[in-house]
C-alpha positions in Angstrom: 18.4 -29.8 -61.5 17.8 -33.2 -63.1 20.5 -35.8 -63.6 18.4 -37.1 -66.5 19.0 -33.9 -68.5 21.3 -34.0 -71.6 24.2 -31.7 -71.9 22.6 -28.9 -73.9 19.8 -28.6 -71.4 22.3 -28.5 -68.5 24.3 -25.8 -70.3 21.3 -23.6 -70.2 19.9 -24.4 -66.8 22.3 -26.1 -64.5 23.3 -24.3 -61.3 20.9 -21.4 -61.7 20.3 -19.3 -58.5 17.4 -16.9 -58.8 16.9 -13.9 -56.5 13.6 -12.8 -55.0 12.8 -11.2 -58.4 12.9 -14.6 -60.3 14.9 -13.2 -63.2 15.2 -15.3 -66.4 18.9 -14.4 -67.1 21.3 -15.2 -64.3 21.9 -12.2 -62.0 25.2 -10.6 -61.7 26.0 -10.1 -58.0 28.4 -7.3 -58.2 29.4 -7.1 -54.6 32.7 -7.4 -52.8 31.2 -8.5 -49.5 28.0 -9.8 -47.8 26.0 -8.6 -44.8 25.4 -10.8 -41.7 22.2 -10.7 -39.6 24.2 -10.7 -36.4 27.7 -11.0 -35.0 27.0 -14.6 -34.1 26.0 -15.3 -37.8 29.3 -13.7 -39.0 31.3 -15.8 -36.6 29.5 -19.0 -37.7 30.0 -18.3 -41.4 33.7 -17.8 -41.0 33.9 -21.2 -39.2 31.9 -23.0 -41.9 29.9 -21.6 -44.8 26.9 -23.4 -46.3 26.4 -23.9 -50.0 24.3 -20.7 -50.3 26.4 -18.6 -47.8 29.1 -16.2 -48.9 31.8 -14.1 -47.1 33.8 -12.2 -49.6 34.0 -12.1 -53.4 37.6 -13.5 -53.3 36.2 -16.5 -51.5 33.1 -17.1 -53.5 30.1 -15.3 -55.1 26.6 -16.5 -56.2 27.3 -15.7 -59.9 30.7 -17.4 -59.8 29.1 -20.4 -58.0 26.6 -20.7 -60.8 29.4 -20.9 -63.4 31.3 -23.4 -61.3 28.3 -25.7 -60.9 27.5 -25.5 -64.6 31.0 -26.2 -65.9 31.4 -29.1 -63.4 28.2 -30.6 -64.8 29.5 -30.4 -68.3 32.9 -31.9 -67.4 31.5 -34.6 -65.2 33.5 -33.4 -62.2 32.4 -33.2 -58.6 33.4 -29.5 -58.2 35.1 -26.6 -59.7 36.9 -23.4 -58.7 36.8 -20.4 -61.2 39.9 -18.3 -61.6 40.9 -15.0 -63.0 42.6 -16.5 -66.1 43.6 -19.8 -67.6 47.1 -19.4 -66.4 45.8 -18.7 -62.9 44.1 -22.0 -63.1 47.2 -23.9 -64.3 49.4 -22.2 -61.7 46.8 -22.7 -58.9 46.3 -26.4 -59.7 50.0 -27.0 -59.5 51.2 -24.8 -56.8 48.4 -25.4 -54.4 49.4 -29.1 -54.5 53.2 -29.0 -54.6 55.9 -28.3 -52.1 59.7 -28.4 -52.0 61.2 -31.8 -52.9 58.1 -33.0 -54.8 58.6 -34.4 -58.3 56.5 -33.7 -61.4 56.6 -35.3 -64.8 55.3 -33.1 -67.6 55.0 -33.4 -71.4 57.6 -31.3 -73.2 55.1 -29.9 -75.7 53.3 -27.2 -73.9 52.0 -23.6 -74.3 54.8 -21.1 -73.5 53.4 -19.8 -70.2 52.8 -23.4 -69.0 56.5 -24.2 -69.8 57.5 -21.1 -67.9 55.8 -22.3 -64.7 57.3 -25.8 -65.0 60.8 -24.7 -66.2 61.2 -21.5 -64.2 58.8 -21.1 -61.3 58.4 -24.5 -59.8 62.2 -25.3 -59.7 62.7 -22.0 -57.7 60.7 -23.5 -54.9 62.5 -26.8 -54.9 60.1 -28.8 -57.1 61.9 -31.3 -59.4 60.4 -31.4 -62.9 61.1 -34.1 -65.6 60.0 -33.5 -69.2 59.1 -36.3 -71.5 57.7 -36.8 -75.1 54.0 -36.9 -74.1 53.2 -39.4 -76.9 55.8 -41.9 -75.8 54.4 -44.1 -72.9 57.9 -45.6 -72.4 59.2 -42.2 -71.5 56.4 -41.6 -69.0 57.1 -45.0 -67.4 60.8 -44.3 -67.1 60.3 -40.8 -65.7 57.8 -41.7 -63.0 59.2 -42.3 -59.5 57.9 -43.2 -56.1 58.0 -39.6 -55.1 56.2 -38.3 -58.2 53.4 -36.1 -56.9 51.8 -35.2 -60.2 51.9 -35.5 -63.9 50.9 -32.6 -66.2 50.2 -32.4 -69.9 48.0 -30.8 -72.5 45.6 -33.4 -74.0 46.3 -31.8 -77.4 49.6 -30.0 -77.6 49.8 -26.3 -78.4 50.5 -25.6 -81.3 51.7 -28.9 -82.9 48.5 -30.8 -82.1 50.1 -34.0 -80.7 47.5 -36.0 -78.8 48.3 -37.7 -75.5 46.5 -40.9 -74.3 44.8 -39.8 -71.1 43.8 -43.3 -70.0 47.3 -44.8 -70.6 49.2 -42.0 -68.8 46.7 -42.0 -66.0 47.1 -45.7 -65.4 50.9 -45.3 -65.2 50.5 -42.3 -62.8 48.2 -44.3 -60.6 50.9 -46.9 -60.2 53.0 -44.5 -58.2 50.2 -42.6 -56.6 50.6 -39.4 -58.7 47.8 -37.0 -59.4 46.9 -36.5 -63.1 46.5 -32.8 -64.0 45.6 -31.9 -67.6 45.2 -28.7 -69.5 42.2 -29.6 -71.7 41.7 -26.4 -73.7 42.2 -27.9 -77.2 40.0 -30.9 -76.5 37.3 -28.5 -75.2 34.7 -29.3 -72.5 32.3 -30.4 -75.3 34.5 -33.3 -76.5 36.3 -34.0 -73.2 35.7 -37.2 -71.3 38.9 -36.8 -69.4 37.6 -37.4 -65.9 36.1 -40.7 -66.9 39.3 -41.6 -68.7 41.4 -41.1 -65.5 42.2 -37.5 -65.1 42.1 -36.3 -61.5 42.2 -32.5 -62.3 41.1 -30.7 -65.5 42.1 -27.2 -66.2 40.6 -24.8 -68.8 41.3 -21.3 -70.0 37.7 -20.1 -70.1 39.0 -17.3 -72.2 38.9 -19.7 -75.1 35.9 -21.8 -76.1 33.9 -21.2 -72.9 33.6 -17.5 -73.5 34.0 -18.0 -77.2 33.6 -14.4 -78.2 36.8 -12.7 -77.1 35.4 -10.7 -74.3 37.1 -11.7 -71.0 39.9 -13.6 -69.3 39.0 -16.5 -67.1 39.9 -20.0 -66.1 38.6 -23.0 -64.1 40.0 -25.9 -62.1 37.8 -29.1 -62.0 38.2 -32.1 -59.8 37.0 -34.0 -56.7 35.2 -31.9 -54.1 38.0 -32.7 -51.6 40.7 -31.4 -53.9 38.8 -28.3 -55.0 37.7 -27.3 -51.5 40.6 -28.5 -49.3 43.6 -27.9 -51.6 42.7 -25.4 -54.4 40.2 -23.1 -52.6 42.4 -22.2 -49.6 45.3 -21.4 -51.9 43.3 -19.4 -54.4 41.2 -17.4 -52.0 44.3 -16.2 -50.1 46.5 -15.5 -53.1 43.8 -13.6 -55.0 43.3 -15.5 -58.3 39.5 -15.8 -58.1 37.2 -15.0 -61.0 35.1 -11.8 -60.9 31.3 -11.9 -60.8 30.9 -10.1 -64.1 33.4 -12.5 -65.8 31.5 -15.4 -64.4 28.3 -14.0 -65.9 30.0 -13.7 -69.3 31.2 -17.3 -69.0 27.6 -18.5 -68.1 26.4 -16.9 -71.3 29.2 -18.6 -73.2 28.3 -22.0 -71.8 24.7 -21.6 -73.2 26.0 -21.9 -76.7 29.3 -23.7 -76.4 28.0 -27.0 -77.6 26.5 -25.5 -80.8 29.6 -23.4 -81.5 32.3 -26.0 -80.9 30.6 -28.7 -82.9 30.2 -26.2 -85.8 33.9 -25.2 -85.5 35.1 -28.8 -85.4 33.1 -29.6 -88.5 34.7 -26.6 -90.3 38.1 -27.6 -89.1 37.7 -31.1 -90.5 36.6 -29.7 -93.9 39.5 -27.3 -94.0 42.0 -30.0 -93.2 40.6 -32.1 -96.0 40.5 -29.3 -98.5 44.1 -28.2 -97.9 45.7 -31.6 -97.3 48.4 -32.0 -100.0 48.0 -28.5 -101.3 51.0 -26.8 -103.0 53.1 -24.5 -100.8 52.0 -26.4 -97.6 54.5 -29.0 -96.3 52.1 -30.0 -93.5 48.4 -29.9 -92.6 48.0 -31.1 -89.0 44.6 -31.8 -87.7 43.8 -34.5 -85.1 40.5 -35.4 -86.8 42.2 -36.1 -90.2 42.7 -39.7 -91.1 46.5 -39.1 -91.7 47.1 -37.7 -88.2 49.4 -40.1 -86.3 47.0 -40.3 -83.3 43.8 -40.2 -85.3 42.6 -43.6 -83.8 43.3 -42.3 -80.3 41.4 -39.0 -81.1 38.3 -40.9 -82.2 38.4 -43.0 -79.1 39.2 -40.2 -76.6 37.3 -37.3 -78.0 35.1 -38.4 -81.0 36.0 -35.3 -82.9 39.3 -33.5 -83.8 38.7 -30.2 -82.1 38.7 -26.7 -83.5 42.4 -26.0 -84.3 44.4 -26.8 -87.5 48.1 -26.3 -87.9 49.6 -25.4 -91.3 53.2 -25.4 -92.2 54.0 -23.1 -95.1 56.9 -24.0 -97.4 59.6 -21.3 -97.4 59.7 -20.6 -93.6 59.0 -17.3 -91.9 59.0 -15.1 -95.0 56.4 -17.3 -96.8 54.3 -17.7 -93.7 54.2 -13.9 -93.3 53.2 -13.4 -96.9 50.4 -16.0 -96.3 49.2 -14.2 -93.1 49.3 -10.8 -94.7 47.1 -12.0 -97.6 44.2 -13.3 -95.5 41.0 -11.3 -95.7 38.5 -13.0 -93.4 40.7 -14.8 -90.9 42.2 -12.5 -88.2 45.7 -12.4 -86.9 45.7 -12.6 -83.1 47.1 -14.9 -80.4 43.8 -16.2 -78.9 41.9 -19.3 -79.9 38.5 -20.8 -79.5 36.8 -17.6 -80.6 33.7 -17.4 -82.8 36.0 -15.5 -85.3 38.7 -17.5 -87.1 42.1 -16.5 -85.7 45.6 -17.4 -86.9 49.0 -16.9 -85.3 52.6 -17.6 -86.1 53.8 -19.4 -82.9 57.5 -19.0 -83.5 57.3 -15.2 -83.3 54.4 -14.9 -80.8 53.2 -17.5 -78.3 56.5 -19.5 -78.3 59.0 -16.7 -79.2 60.6 -16.9 -75.7 62.0 -20.3 -76.6 65.3 -20.8 -78.3 65.5 -21.9 -81.9 66.7 -25.3 -80.6 63.7 -25.6 -78.2 61.2 -24.7 -80.9 62.8 -27.2 -83.3 62.6 -29.9 -80.6 58.9 -29.2 -80.2 58.2 -29.2 -83.9 57.6 -25.4 -84.1 59.1 -24.5 -87.4 59.5 -21.0 -88.9 56.7 -21.8 -91.3 54.2 -23.2 -88.8 50.9 -21.5 -88.3 48.1 -22.2 -85.8 44.6 -21.7 -87.1 41.7 -21.5 -84.7 38.6 -22.1 -86.7 35.6 -19.9 -86.0 31.9 -20.1 -86.9 32.1 -18.3 -90.3 30.9 -20.1 -93.4 33.2 -23.0 -94.1 33.4 -22.4 -97.8 34.4 -18.7 -97.2 37.2 -19.8 -94.9 38.5 -22.3 -97.4 38.4 -19.7 -100.2 40.3 -17.3 -98.0 43.0 -19.8 -97.1 43.4 -20.8 -100.8 43.7 -17.3 -102.0 46.3 -16.5 -99.3 48.3 -19.6 -100.4 48.2 -18.3 -104.0 49.8 -15.0 -102.7 52.7 -17.0 -101.3 
């Protein structure tokens, strides 16, 4: 493949491995294991496998390798390891690195399952975790210690859409030798420049924009070749969180169109935020690309665009939010995001319902807050649907 190719070309062709049949679409190698020509060849492969040699599907597979190569090219990372889900990627990136007595600093505003790993699982094994307001650099500075092993945050917080300065936090982390691990789902691989901005490890739920059509669970961990192959791969292949070949094929098909989809979704999200800003019955419209977002200047510098998710806070709390949701005709109620279909959810009763009222309030998740993942439907139709639902409130 050519380093001179632009992203859309790489998203169609990068990493392709063709069989003897020279197929156009990538082949799905649906096999658990691989045959060796001799006992000596088997022994040699278990000692060290080449780039085009495989042992067992949990360790690696040609279809999975194609996906890993392609997403790494998109992200600008040296290597990638594909996982069974987004949370397998988050868990694998953290637990493969950490041990008892290590210290982690994490942003407080996180997806519920990420919070569970940092609040519940890591402390069970002796890892000390300190939470900070991710937008406050003074808090990051104060929390970092000489024994801090890693920092972890979502570049855009789920669901309140706060944006963290990757370059600034990375500079602070480097000062104590800590690894910078980020969940970059809301930024998307299309708008991400996280590696060049100082992130050491980038994690995605491929279930979201990478698949983009609600078909399969998947995840990926991206970073240096040494981190992926010496730290992540041994942990993942022995604990069983690897991606299946069929899922990898679905994700390859998703990558072919991700640039087109995400740019269209972001343009619609921008238009929706502007059409609804200041509307009656909405106390807040939160969108990183909107001029009134508190980190809008950072968003322009860090991503260029505001992403595909808009948060709406309906006046009147949960009852009003539920009336709004139940009046929608095009936009679907579900708890995924990044889909070609527009999807809306009520975080307080779904994705973040495990948290106490006090925890949700501290994170800005009010009873009236809704998270809207904008799809690829006609923008005017989506705006009309949202406005008629507001009228029903």
